[in-house]
C-alpha positions in Angstrom: -33.1 82.5 -2.3 -35.5 80.2 -3.9 -36.7 81.9 -7.1 -38.2 80.0 -10.0 -37.3 80.9 -13.5 -40.1 81.4 -16.0 -40.0 79.4 -19.2 -41.6 80.5 -22.4 -43.2 77.9 -24.6 -44.2 79.0 -28.0 -47.9 78.5 -28.9 -49.2 78.6 -32.4 -51.7 81.4 -33.1 -54.4 79.7 -35.0 -56.2 82.0 -37.5 -59.8 82.7 -36.7 -62.5 82.3 -39.4 -65.4 83.7 -37.4 -64.8 87.3 -38.5 -64.2 88.6 -35.0 -61.3 90.0 -33.2 -59.8 93.3 -34.0 -59.8 95.8 -36.8 -58.1 94.1 -39.9 -59.5 92.6 -43.0 -61.0 89.3 -41.8 -62.6 88.4 -45.1 -59.5 86.5 -46.2 -59.8 82.8 -45.7 -56.4 81.2 -44.8 -55.0 79.2 -47.7 -54.9 75.5 -47.0 -52.6 73.3 -49.0 -54.5 70.5 -50.7 -53.4 66.9 -50.3 -51.5 65.3 -53.1 -53.9 63.9 -55.7 -53.2 60.5 -57.0 -51.6 60.9 -60.4 -49.4 63.8 -59.4 -45.6 63.4 -59.1 -44.5 61.5 -56.0 -47.7 59.6 -55.5 -48.4 55.9 -56.1 -51.0 56.9 -58.8 -48.3 59.0 -60.5 -45.9 56.1 -60.5 -48.6 53.8 -62.0 -49.2 56.3 -64.8 -45.5 56.6 -65.5 -45.0 52.9 -65.6 -48.0 52.5 -68.0 -46.6 55.3 -70.2 -43.2 53.6 -70.3 -44.6 50.1 -71.0 -46.9 51.2 -73.8 -44.2 53.4 -75.4 -41.6 50.7 -75.3 -44.1 48.2 -76.7 -44.9 50.5 -79.6 -41.3 51.2 -80.2 -40.3 47.6 -80.2 -43.1 46.5 -82.4 -42.4 49.2 -85.0 -38.6 48.7 -84.8 -38.9 45.0 -85.5 -40.6 45.6 -88.9 -38.1 45.7 -91.8 -39.8 48.4 -93.8 -40.6 51.1 -91.2 -37.6 53.3 -92.2 -39.1 53.8 -95.7 -42.0 55.9 -94.2 -41.2 59.2 -92.4 -44.3 58.9 -90.2 -43.2 55.6 -88.8 -39.7 56.9 -88.2 -41.3 59.8 -86.3 -43.3 57.3 -84.3 -40.2 55.4 -83.3 -38.4 58.7 -82.3 -41.4 60.0 -80.3 -42.1 56.7 -78.5 -38.4 56.5 -77.7 -38.4 59.9 -76.2 -41.6 59.2 -74.3 -40.2 56.0 -72.9 -37.0 57.7 -71.7 -39.0 60.6 -70.2 -41.4 58.3 -68.4 -38.7 56.0 -67.1 -36.7 58.9 -65.7 -39.8 60.3 -63.9 -40.8 56.9 -62.7 -37.4 56.6 -61.1 -37.9 60.0 -59.5 -41.4 58.9 -58.3 -39.9 55.7 -56.7 -37.3 57.8 -54.9 -39.9 60.3 -53.7 -42.1 57.5 -52.4 -39.2 55.7 -50.7 -38.0 58.8 -48.8 -41.6 60.1 -48.4 -40.9 63.4 -50.1 -43.5 65.7 -51.6 -42.8 66.6 -55.2 -44.8 69.8 -55.1 -41.9 72.3 -55.5 -42.8 75.0 -58.1 -39.7 74.5 -60.2 -40.1 70.7 -60.2 -43.7 70.8 -61.1 -42.9 73.3 -63.9 -40.3 71.0 -65.3 -42.6 68.0 -65.2 -45.4 70.0 -66.8 -43.3 71.3 -69.7 -41.7 67.8 -70.2 -45.1 66.1 -70.1 -46.6 68.6 -72.5 -43.8 68.2 -75.0 -43.6 64.4 -74.9 -47.3 63.9 -74.9 -47.8 66.2 -77.9 -45.0 64.6 -79.8 -46.4 61.1 -79.1 -49.9 62.1 -80.1 -48.8 63.7 -83.3 -46.6 60.7 -84.2 -49.5 58.3 -83.5 -51.9 60.4 -85.6 -49.4 60.5 -88.5 -48.7 56.7 -88.3 -52.5 56.0 -88.1 -52.9 58.1 -91.3 -50.3 56.2 -93.1 -51.6 52.9 -91.9 -55.1 53.7 -93.1 -53.6 54.8 -96.4 -51.7 51.5 -96.8 -54.7 49.4 -95.7 -57.8 51.0 -97.2 -56.7 53.3 -100.0 -53.7 51.4 -101.5 -55.0 48.0 -100.5 -51.5 46.7 -100.2 -51.5 45.2 -96.7 -50.5 41.9 -98.1 -47.1 43.4 -99.0 -46.6 45.3 -95.7 -46.7 44.6 -92.0 -50.1 46.3 -91.5 -50.9 44.4 -88.3 -47.6 45.4 -86.7 -48.1 49.0 -87.9 -51.6 49.1 -86.4 -50.5 47.6 -83.2 -47.6 50.0 -82.8 -49.9 52.9 -83.5 -52.4 51.6 -80.9 -49.6 51.3 -78.3 -48.5 54.9 -79.1 -52.1 56.2 -78.6 -52.4 54.2 -75.4 -49.1 55.7 -74.2 -50.4 59.2 -75.0 -53.7 58.4 -73.3 -51.8 57.6 -70.1 -49.5 60.6 -70.5 -52.3 63.1 -70.8 -53.5 62.8 -67.1 -50.0 63.3 -65.9 -49.7 66.5 -67.9 -53.2 67.8 -66.9 -52.7 67.1 -63.2 -49.3 68.8 -63.2 -50.6 71.8 -65.2 -53.6 72.1 -62.8 -51.3 71.9 -59.8 -49.1 74.6 -61.4 -52.0 76.8 -62.3 -53.7 76.5 -58.9 -50.7 78.1 -57.0 
């Protein structure tokens, strides 16, 4: 007996958007996942932002730490602590971004994005607050007390500028992660 056996091949049922076909609610448009935007975790743009954050935070940290009288001012100590934390956070996420790019893995898991958003929010806020405090003290020393000749004003100003630049590159990371989290 020569009987053929039927084989079943699964076929995807594509959703229709023309509003026809059967009784249900066809006003719903199927959700389409957006592509990863450059600057988000696991993208080359995100890696570039992390590297910039790290470089500027380390530069501000090193410049401030090489001055001999920074420990005498609390705002400068706060700047060193905040840029140190920012550099560690940025370096660790840059390593994660490199891994994600090497294995071609998307970093759009809800829990991962939540962690990145919270961490970016905390570190960028601390870096911004420290840079503002250090800028205030630098202006006080330079303009109000007029004692820049006795201090390292150029180094203080440079370290403060590096901290602001680190914050400026950390802000897009936070906003893109927050937007990605909020758009779910």
